[in-house]
C-alpha positions, 0 to 999 in steps of 0.5 A, a space after each residue: 483794743 487799743 492798748 493791745 495795738 501798742 502794748 510794748 513787746 517783752 524784751 529779753 532777759 538782759 544780764 543786769 537790772 539796770 540793762 534790763 530796766 533801760 531796755 524796758 524804758 526804751 520800749 515804754 518811750 515808744 509805747 508813750 510816743 505812740 499813744 501820743 500820737 494816737 490821741 493827738 490823731 483821735 482828738 482831732 478827729 473828735 474835733 473835726 467832728 469825724 468821730 466821737 470822743 470815746 475812742 479818743 478818750 480811751 487813747 488819753 486813758 491808755 497815754 496817761 497809763 503808759 506815762 505812769 509806767 514810763 516814770 515808773 520805770 525811770 525811777 526804778 532805773 535811777 534807783 538800778 543805777 545809783 545801787 549799781 554804782 555803789 555796788 561797783 564803788 563797794 567792789 572796787 573799795 574790797 578789791 583795794 582792801 584785798 590788794 593792801 592787805 596782799 601787800 601788806 602781808 608780802 612787805 612783812 615777809 619780805 622784811 622776815 626773809 631779810 632778816 633770815 638773809 642777813 643772818 645767812 650773810 653773817 653766816 657766810 661772812 664767818 665761814 668766809 673768814 674761816 676758809 681765809 684762816 685755814 688756808 693761811 695756816 695750811 700755807 704756813 703748815 706745808 714744809 718748806 722745799 716742797 715742789 711749786 705745783 705740789 703746793 699749789 694743788 693743795 693750796 687751791 685756787 683763790 678762794 675769793 675766786 671760787 666764791 665768785 664763781 659760787 655766786 654766779 652758780 646761785 644766779 647772784 650778782 658779783 661773780 663772772 659769766 659762767 657762759 654754760 660752763 659748770 665749774 668744780 663747786 668750791 667744796 669738791 675743790 678744796 676736797 681735792 686739795 686735802 687729797 693733794 696734801 696726802 699725795 704730796 706727803 707721800 711724794 715728798 716722802 719718797 724723795 726724801 728716802 730717795 735722797 737718803 739713800 743716795 747719800 
């Protein structure tokens, strides 16, 4: 009878136990308040002699049941909130552990790459000095009396300038801005210089033969 009148409505499923219990608790709080009000009214009527105590006693029993249900839900909500807080803390801790593990892996990987870079730089420096030495030896090997334009074509541009261009091409600092240009690669430049040696030799031989004939 009266229980059916004040039976809490079934709440929609919430997305978490805490939300579900909080919604259920709110409904039970309303039920307790309604039963309390109903009991008070019926008790006053009974005291005034307007009706017997049977209805008031039934309301009081329902109030006690509603209060017990509310208190039970409150305890369950408290436990659910503690568990949710623990779960959230564990999730945060797990996420941070994952981040630390990732950071450690990246740091080790970076250190390994730094070792590889240092080895590459050592090889680069050795190759650079070898190229510079070859350029000096080439300059000394070119016979005297060769026209300056031929000598320049054989020696090529400054090694340092050519290397700086390659740094820019590779996207590294230390080189000039290319401004959308695509300068000849270092290897191609020296390959052309090697061909220039053969060209200069042929031209020098022709000049030498002509000079001898004129003599």
